[in-house]
N, C-alpha and C positions, 0 to 999 in steps of 0.2 A: 811097747811099741819100739820096733828097731830104729836106730839112729838114720839109717837110710830113709826110711818111711816118714820119719819126723822131718828130714831135710826136704823132701819132696812136698810134704805138706806145708812146710814154712815157705818154700818157693811159691807154691800156688797161692798163699795167702798173700804174699809180698806182691805178687803180679797176678791177681785174678783175672781171669778170661771171661769175657761177655757177661760182666756184672751189670745189673740194673734193669729197669723196665723197658721194654720194646714198645714203641709206639706202632701202631697199625699191624700187630701180630696177626697171624692166621689162626693161632690156637694158643690157648692159655691153660695151664694145669697147676692145680694147688694141692698140696698134701701137708698133713700135720702129724705129729706123734705125740699121743697123750702120754706115753711112757717118758720121753726125755724132755718135752715141750718145744722140740724143734719144729719149724714150719719151712716150707720152700716153695716158691712159686717159679714156674718156667714158662717162658714165652718162646713160641716158634714161629718162623716166617718159612714159607716154601717158595720153590723156583720149579720152572720146568727145565729138565735137562734131558736131552735125547729122548724126548717124548715121555718121560717119567716125571713124576712129581717127587722131588727130594727136599729134604731140609736145606734151606739155604743158610740159616742162622738160628741160634737159640741163645737165650739169655736167661739169667736167673736172679732172684732175690731171696734172701734166707735169714731167718732168726735161727741161728744154729750155731754148733760148735765149729772149730776150725777145719775139722775132718769133712763135715758136711760141705762147708764152702769149698775146699779143695776138690772134693768129689764132683760138686756140681760144676766147678770151673773146667775141670778135665772132660767131664761128660758132655758139656756143651760143644767142646772142639772134637770129640769123638764121633758124634752124631751127624755133624756137618757132611753134607753130600749123601746121606743115607735115605733111602725111602722110609716112608711109615711103617711098612712091615719089617724092614732091616732094624730099624731103631727099636720097635716094639719087641723084637726077638733077643735084645740084649738084656742081660741079668744085671742086678745091682753090681755083682762081682765083676762083670765085663765093663761095666761103666766106670768102676773104680781102678781097673787094671793098670792104666799108665802110672798111678802113684805106687803101685806093688800091693801085696796082700795085706788087708786090714785085719787087725786083730778081732777076735770075737766081739769085744765090748764096743767096737765101732763099725760093724757091719750094718747096724741100723741106719748109719749115715748114707751108705750106699743104697739102701733100700728105701730110703727117704727119696733120694733123687730119681730112682727107678719109678716110684710111685707118682712123682709129679710129672715125669716124662709120659708115663702111661695116661695120667689123667689128661694131658693135652693131647694126646694122639689116639684116642679112643675112636676105633673105627665108625664112620658116620656122624661124628661130632668134632670135625677138624676145624670148624670156625667157632670162635668163641661167642658165647651168648652176650647180648648187650649187657653191660654193666648197669646194676641197679644205682640209683642215686647214692652216693655215699653219705653215710650217716655221721655226724660229728664225732670225733674221738672223745673219749672220756675227758682227756686234758683240755679240749676245746669247750666241752661242756662245762667243766669246773671253772674255766677261765670266764665264760660267759654267764656263770652263775645258774646254769640251767640243769645241771646235774642233780638228780633226784633219787630218792630211795624208791621201793615198790609202791609206797603210799602217795607218792608225789611231792614229798617234802624235800627241800633241798639238803644235800648231804655235807658239802664241803665248799670251800671257796679257796682258791690258790692266790696268794698275794706274794709277787716276787719283788723283793727289795735289794738294790745294790749293797754289797757290805761296804761299811765306812773304811 
C-alpha cells in the first residue's frame, strides 16, 4: 500500500465522518463478508430537493479493518445530495476514489461498502422494515446464566472480579 494511501486511511480513521447509528433513518442496509469476517451497516435519510428525492445524510457502523472504515467514511460524504439512482450507479471503486486506488487485497472493503449501500437503496424497499425484538447477546445470556447448548443445559457463567 502506498504511503499516500496509508496517510489518507489514517486521516479517515482519526476523523471518521458519519460514524454511528442514525435514528429515524429512511433506509438501512447490512452486508457481511464470510471471507474476511467484516460486517457493515449503513443508514440513509432522504430529503426533497428541487422536486427530487435525494440522500440527505448517510451513517455507518462496521466490524471491519481500517480500510473498510475509511471507505465507508468517505462514501457517506460522497453520496450526500445524490438521488437513489445516482448512488446506486456508483461502484465500490468510485465510492473509495477519494482515498485513492486500493490495492487488490483491499478491494473487498470497497465492495463491502457498495453492498451495504445497495442493500439500503434497493428500489421499492426504501423504508426499513420494522426491527424484530432484539434477542439478548451471548454475553448477556452468559451473565444472566441463561446461555444453553443445543440440549438446553447451561454452558458457562462469566464472573468478573476486580484484580487486587
